[in-house]
N, C-alpha and C positions, 0 to 999 in steps of 0.2 A: 379605375373606371374613368371613362371619358365624360365630358360635360353632359352629353345627352343622357347617359346612363344615370348620372347623379340627379338630373332633372326628373327622370322617370321614378327613381327611388323616392325622392322627396315628395313628389306628387302622390305617390301611392301611400306613403306614411301619413301625409296630411289628410288624405281622404279617409284612411283607416281611423285616424284620431277623431276627426269630426263625426264620422259615422258611429264609432263606438260610443261616444258621448250622447249623440242624438238618439241612438236606438234604445238606450236605457230610459231616457225621458219619454220617448214614444210608447215604449212598453209599459211604463208606469202609468201613463194616462189611460192606456187601453185596459190595463188590469184593475186600476182603481175605480174607473167609472162604474162598472157593474156593482161594486161594493157600495158606492155612494147611492146608487139606485136602491140597493137592499136596505141600507140604513134609513133612507127617507121613507121607503114604503113601510118599514116597521113603525116609524114615528107617526105617520099619517093614519095608518089603519089600526095600530095596536096601542098608540099613545105611549110608546116606550121612550121614556126620557133619556135612557142610556143611548138609544139609537140617535136621538136628537143631538146629544152631545158629541157622539162619534162623527155624525155628519158635519157638525160645526167644526170639529177638529180637522177632519181630512179634506174638507172642501178648500181650505186655505192652501194645504200642501198641493192639492190637485191643480189649483189655479196657478200657483207658482211654477209647477212643472209644465203646464201648457204654455205659459208665457216664455219661459226659457227655451222650451222645446221648439216653439215657433221660430224664434230667432236662430237657434242652432240649425234648424232644418233649412232655413233660407240660405244660410252660409254654405251648408253642405251642397245644396242643389246648384248654387251659383258656380261651384267648381266644375260642373259639366261644361260651362262655357269658358271658364278661365284656364283650367288645367287639362281638360279632356275634350278640346275642341274637335279633334279628329273623330273621336267617338261620337260626339253630338252631331257632327256633320253627316256621318254615315247612318246613324240609327235614329236621328231626330224625328223621322216620320213615325216611329214606333214609341220611343221613350218619351218624346215631347208630350203627346196627348196623355199618357199615363201620369206624368208629373203634373200636368195641368189639372187633371181630375183630382189628384191628391191635394194640391194646393187649394183648389176650390173647396174641397171637403174640409180640409184642416182649418181654413180661415173662417168659413161661414157656418159650418155645422159644429165645429169644435171650439175654435178660439172665440168667435163672436158670442156663441151661446153660453160659453163658460162665463163671460162677463155678465150675461143675464142671470145665470145661475148664482153667481157670487153676489151681485149687487141687487138682485131682484127680491131678496128677502124683505118682507114688509111692504112690497110695492106691487106684487102680482099675487093672485089667489094661490093657495097651497097646491091645488090640483094642477094648475098651469105650471107652477114651479117644478112639480114632479115630472110633468111631461117634458119640460126643458132639460131636466137631468137625464131623462131617457134618451132624448135627442143627442145630447152631448156624448153619451155612451155609444150610440149608434154612429155618430160622426167619427169617433176615435176608431171604431172597427172598420168603417168604410175607408178612412184614410189609410189604414194598414192594408186594406184590400188592394188599393191601386199601387202602392209601393211594392208589395209582394208580387203583384201581377207583373210589374216591370222587371223585378229581379228574377222571377221564375222564367220569364221569356229569355233573359240573358243567360240563364243556366241551361234551359232546354228550349232553344228557339224553334218556333213553328209559325205557320201562317204568314209567310212573307215571300217576296221575290227580290232579286237584286238587279239593278240596272248596270250598264256598262261601266259606270264610275264606282260601282261597289256600294251604292246607297241601298239601304233596306227599305223596301216598299211594302207596307202592310196590305194584306188581302182583305181583311176585315177585323174589327175589334173583337168580334166573337171568336174568330180563329186564334187570335193572339192569346185570349184568355184560356185556350185549350192547351197551353203549355203543360206537358205531362207532369212536371213537378209542382205545379201551382196548388192543387188541392192539399197535398201533403205539406208543402212549405207553409201555406197559410194556416192550416190547422195546427201545425207544430209551433208556429210563432205565436199564435193567439194563446195557446195553452201555456207556452213559456212565459208570456206576459202575465197571465193570471197567477202562475206559480210564483214568479218573481215579486209581483205586487203583494201576494198573500204572505210570503215570508218577510217582506219588508214591513208589512203591517203587524205581523206577529212579533217581530223583533222590537218595534217601537212600542207596541202594547206591553210586551214583557218588561221593557225598560221603565215604562210608566208605572207598572205594578210594583216594581222594586222600589220606586221612589214614592209612590202613592198607593200603598196596599189597600185593596178593597175597592178601588175606583171602578164603578159599574161600567162606565163607557169603555175603559180599557179591557175589562173582562169580556164585554161583547165583541170588541175588535178581535181579541185573541180567539174567541170561540168561532166567530164568523170566518176568519182567515183559515183557521184549522180545518173547518168543514170543507172549505174550498180546496185546500191542498189534498185532502183525503180522496177527492174525486179527480182533481187535475193531475196529480203526479202519476197515478196508474194509467190515466188516459194518455199522458205524454209518452209513456213507455210504448204504448200501442201505436200511436202515430209515428213515433221515432222508428219503430221496426218497419212500418209500411213505407216511411220516407227512405229508409235504408234500402229497401227492395227497389224503389224507384231509382235511387242513386246507382245501385248495382247495374241496372239496365241502361241508364242514360249517361252516367258519368263514372265509368269504371276506374279511371285514373284517380279520381277523388277517393273512391272507396278503398283502393289499394293503398293510398297514402294514409288513410284513417287506420288501416289495419297494419301498416308497416310491412306489407307483403312485397318483397323484392323479387323472389323467385317462386315458381309453383312448387307446392309440396311434392314429395316423392309419390310415385304411382301407388294408389290404394290408400293414401293417407288424406285426412281432411285438413282444413285450414286451422292452424293453431291459434289459440287466444293468447296474444302477446300482452302480458300484464305490464311489462316494462321493457324498454329497449332504447338505445340511442341511435337513431337513424343516421347513417353516414351516406349522404347523397353522392359524394365523390366516389366512394368505393362501391356504391349500390348494394349496401348490406346493412344489417343491424349490428351494433356493438352491445355487449352485455345484455343479451336478450334473455328474458325470463318468460316462458310461455307454457301453456297447457295444451297438449296435443288434441286436435280435432274439434275443440269446443267452439271455435269461431264458425265452423261450418254449420253448427246447430242453429245459431241465430242468423247467419247469413243465407244459408241454403236450406235450412230446416231438415238437415240430415247430418251424418257424421263423416261423409266421404267427399262430397262435392266441394270445389274450391272456387275462388274468384280469380279474375285476371290479375296477374302480378305486374308490378311496375316494369319489369324487364321486357314485357310484351309491348311496350310503348317507347317511342323515341325519347331520348333524354330531354330534347327540346320541348316535348309535350308533357313532361312530368311536373307536377306542382312542387313547391318547397315542402318536403315530407315532414321534417321535424315539427314545425308549428302545428300542422294539421294533426299529426300523430298524438302530440301531447294535449292539444286543445280538446280532442275527442275524448281522451281519458279523463280530463278535468270535468268535462260536461257529464259524462256517465257517472263518475265518482260522486260528484255533487248531487246528481239525481238520486242515486242510491242512498246517500246520506240524508237527503231531505225526506225520502220515503220512510226511513227508519225513525227519523225525528218526529214525523207526523204520527206514526204508529205509537211511539212512546208517549207523545202528548195526548193522543186519544185514550190511552190506558190511564193516564193521570186524570183526564177529564171524567172518565167513567168512575174513578175512585173519588171524584169530587175534590181533587187537589191540584187541578190544572193551574189556577192562579195563585196558589200558595206555595208551590214547590220552588224554592229559591234557586236550586241547582238547575232545574229545567228552564226557569226564566232566564238565568244567566246564559245558558246554552243557546236559547232562542235569540238573545241579543247578539251573540257571536254569529248566528246564522242569518242575521238581517240581510247581508248582501249576497247570500249564497245563490238565490234564484237568478239574480241579474249577472252574477259571475258566470254561472252556467250558460246563461243566454249569450253573453259575449264570447265565451268559448265556442258555443255552437256557431256563432256568426263567423268566427275565425275559420272553423272547419268549412263552412259554406263558401266563404269568399276566397280564402287562400287556397282552398282545395280546387277552386275553379281555374286557378292560374295554370298556364300563362295566357288565358283568354279573358276578354271582357264579354264577348258573345261566344259561348262555349263552342269550340271546334271551328269557328269561322273567323272571328276578328281578334287578333292578339292584343294584349295590353300594351306592348311596345309600339304598336301601330295606332294606338288610340290617344296618346298623350299629345298635348299642345306643343308647339314650337316656342319655348320660352328660354330666356337666358337664365343661367344658374343664379346670378345675382338677384334678379326679380323673384325667382322661386324661393330663395332663402329668406328674402325680406317678407314676402307674403306669409310664409310658414311661421316666421317669428312673430308677426303681428297676430296671426290666428292663435298661436300658443298663448300670447299675453291676454287676448280678449277672452278666450275660452277659460283659461286658468282663473282670471278675475271673476268672470260670471259664475262659474261653478263653485268657486270658493265662497263667494257671497251667498249663493243659494244654499250651500251646505251649512254655513253659519246660521242662517235663518232657520233651516230645518232643525238643527240641533237645539236651538233656543226654543222653538215652537214645541218640539217633542218633549222638552224638559219642563215646560211651564204647566202649572195646574189649570184644569179646565174651569172656567168661571161657573159659579153656582147658578148665575142667571145669564145665560149666553146671549143676552141682548136681542138683536134683531132676528136671530134665527128662531128663538122661541116664539116671537111674535108672528113671524112670517109663516111658520109651520104649525101654528095653532090650529088644531082640527075644529071644524065647525060643530056646534052643539046639535 
């Protein structure tokens, strides 16, 4: 590869790295916030001390996540100016306002109010503190709204014109929000955040119950997160199917890569379900394919005979990297099914009254702690790598979006970001593990005072 190709590759890897780390933090804040609201409501209205302890425990993790997420988000967005100047120059009239609204929301409704939520204990009335917690949850959701609106426009662009220089001119913000993939992308991401956060909470609660058997707060955490997954995981399957139909219509090359479909099936046969294969992009075929005939047509076209557009129907230059998309899609689906089965088994144990006492199940839930966020990252790989070679799908190529940088400066910046991110996330993980392993104080101090319900 020449120097320009190396710069493009490093810029893409750097953005992928920072985005993968940030998306987990953003999803954790979005998924944890409703659970904080739930715990605080139970304490205020039911005087449930286990809910008070759970709130006290998780609000520290939430605040840490918001703090680190705000920093990582700023670094990620700065890259639009440093590494993707050509993209920013051409799409700035559209992407710029979206990012401005997101930053405004993230810093004022989410970050600032998180400080009030954390340090307001004992200083503001309980009902005001509860309102602040609700506003933080709303801020996290609104922040995701603007980011996903920008991403959905890049995936399925609408509501714009282009001038002679190729600059994208928005017709109106309302037309931009009508990007065809936006409703399904937003609902799919929000549900994924809830599932990831719920399994994260279940895993930590299970870990605590193994260390502190009978701890009431951990039992409430486990039960609350379990109930959430029992609703969210099936809902995610429905939104995923609807999102897939949208992808079939607007991004057929991405769907073909997800299915590993290089050639149309023979006449009269449906699309096979490829359980495993090794996509060979050079040869334009799959190696060691294991498939079930016609089954993919059932969930793609809702019959057994229709099929999708194959990769051979598109120029090679317009095909995404198939292997990462193909495998990431199967990781996402596989983990989704595993989480569904785990939730059903946990429900069975709960009905038997043994949810918090089954050591085997608790150990398994500990192993499942990162499963939701692993599935989320796999889905993000499908979404973003599957969009290649475009930054604005079908209009602006990634190779035409990168800044003109020297290879030396690109490598130095990438190295510094690796050091900073590795240090920050390592320290955060150490704090998280220590906090998760420490006993909850019998008298949780200011939280008990602040959330004391009036007589």
